[in-house]
N, C-alpha and C positions, 0 to 999 in steps of 0.2 A: 504493500500500500504506500509506504514512504516513497518508493521510487517513482510513483505515478503522480506525486504532488508536484506541481510546477512552481507555485509562488506561495508563499503564505502571507509612527504617527499618522493616524487617520486625520486627513486634512479637511474632509467634508463628510457629511452624512451619507450613508450608503444609498445608492439608487438602483433599483431593480429594473433592468431593461425590459423584463417581461411585463412589469407593472406599467411601464410607460408606453409599451407598444400598443397601438390601436388594433382592434379586431380587423383582420383583413380577410376578405372572402376568397380572393383569387389573385395570384401574381401573374401579371401579363408580361413583365419585362424579364428578359434573360440576360445573363452576363457571361463574360469570360472569366477564367480564374484570375487573370491579371487585374481585371477591373474590380473584382470583389476584394482582392488583396489590397489594392490602393484605397478602397473605401474603408476597409477594416483598419488600416494603419492610420488613416486620417481620423477615424472615430476614436482611436485610442490615444490620440494626442499629436499625431503627425510624425513624419519620419525623423525630423531633426531632434525632437524631444526624446523619441524612442532610442535613437542612436546615442544620446547623451547619458543613458543609464549604464553605469559601470558596476555598481554593487547594489545588493539588496539585503536587508535584514528584516525579518518578519517574525511575528509571534502570534499564536492562536491556539485554538482548542480542536483536538481531533475527537469526534464523537463516535462512540461504539454503542452497541445494543445494551439495553438494560440501564440506560442513563449514565453510563460510564464515560468520563471525559479525560483525555490525556493532554498535557501541555506539549505544544509543538513549537520548536524554534527552527528557523531556516536562515542560513547564511550563504550568499552566492557572490562570487566574483565572475562577472559576465564571461561565459564561454571558457572559463579556466578552472574554477574551483566551486565546490558546493558541499554543504554539510547540513544534514537533517538530524534533529534531536527530538526524541519522544520520551517524555517523563511521566511515570505513573507509579504510584505506590513506593516512592523512594528510590526507584531505579530509572536509569536513563539509557535508552538505546540510541546508537549513533550510526548513521550511514554517511560516508564522506568520499569525495573524490578530489585529489590534489592536482589534477591536470595531467597526471600520469597513471597513478595507481589509485584503486578504490579500496576502502577498508570498512569494517563494521564492528561494532560492539553490540552484542545481542543478549543482554542479561535475562530477558524474558524467555529465551531458549536455553538458558543455563550457560551461556558463553559470556563471561565478564571480561575476558582479555581481548584486545583488538586482533582481528584476523583480516588478511587480505581477501579481496573479492575478485572473482574472475572477470575478464573483460565482458563476457556475455551478461553477467549479472549486474555489471556496472552501467549498462546501456541507459537505464532510466535516469541514473545520476548525471551522466554526461548530457542527456537531453534536457534535464532540469536546469543545467547551468546556463542555458540560453534564456536569460531573464525575460525578455519580451517576446520570445517564441520564434519559431522557424519561418514565419511569413515575412519578417523583416529581412531584406537583403537575401532572399532565397537563392537568387542567381549566383551571387558571389560565394555562397555556402556550398555550391555544387548540387543543389536540390532540383527536383522537377515538380511542377504543379499541374493539377488536372481538376477541372470542374466536373462534379459528379451529379449535377442537378439538385433537386430538393428532396427533403425527407421530413415527414411530420414528426415534430418533437413536442409532445404535450400540446398539440393544437396549433403549433407554429410551423409554417412551411420554411424550414431552415435551408439555406444554401450550404452545399457540401463541397469542400475543397480537400483533395488529397495532396499532401506534400511527401514526396519520396526522397529519402536521404541517400547519400553516396553509399552507405553500407547496406542498402536494400530495405531497411526498416522504413516505416511510414507513419504519418499522422493524418487523421481526417478531422478537420475542424468544421463545426456546424455554426453558421452565422445567422443571427437574427436578421430577417429581411428588411426591417425598418431602420435599425441602428447599426447593423453590420458588425456587431460585437459577438464574440464566441458565446454560445450557450451550451455547447457540449464539445468535449475533446476526446478523441478515440485513438489510442496508440497501438500500433502493430509492430512487435519486435520479435526477431528470431533469436531464440535462446537455445543453444545446443541443438540446433537444427529444427526446433519446433516453434511454430508461430504462437506468440502469446498476445492476447488482446486485452487492453484495459481501457475503461471508459469512465469519465466523470462529467457531471453537469456542473456548470459554473454560472455565477451571476452575482448580484449585489455589487455592482461596479462602484469603485471609489476612486476619485482623482487624487493622485499623490504627485506633487511637483509637476503638474500638467499632464501626467500620464494616467490613464485609467487601468486599474487592476481589478480582477474579480476577487472579492473578499469571501465569497462562498464558493468552495471548490470541493464538491462531493461532501465527504464527512468532515472536511476541514473548514472551520470558521476563522478567518483571519481577523485579528483584533488590532494589531499595529503593523505598519509597514514603513520602512525608511529607506530612501535611496541615496546612493553615492556617499555613504559614510565609510570611513576607513575600517578595514577588516584585517585582523592579524593573520598572517600566513600560518601561524601555529595552529589555528583552528582546524585547518584542513590536512595538516601533515600527520602521517602515521605516528601514533604515540611512541615515544622512546621507551625502551624496556626499563622496568623498574629495577633498581639495584638489589 
């Protein structure tokens, strides 16, 4: 679950794009993938502001069944490093990638010492390090995009765009037809030769430093999010062995 979370000071009250969207009976206009991507980037704050995002620090709550909530902290250096922490019942699980190697501490599985993670299992972490997502500058990242038409998402005819990465994995984003912001994200990753699919619904967009981020991401409710604050490299490095 941690690998699928993309983003976790709220500068404005949350705004639900679904609440703002008017009821629409039928969509007449069709788009290319490139046109939809341009509309999405503009809706999120514009290319210039999105490119200016270098680091992200976020905190929130991860909700489980039975009313259980875990504290979730996220640290990202754009495209280079990422760290997720999940704290519950006095224990903290860590999943991190330092730009080269990935590692994890999993006390809930009885593993309290840090362990290296395989390249396949680290794919979600590497993808999460792209703070504003793969639609920005997709050409220079070596990706391909494809428009897949529309699909009904809880009564909304969402536009679907597939982004295929250089490694063969892909992401399908579902865009609200009125505001062109993501309402669902679906990742397709090949792990040890088998395709794994993960999907989350996102919403409750909040503007932070001129850029809109979804504060509701599946079971994660983001509470605070700060951009471009300094982050210590030690956060992401594999912990040194205890003497």
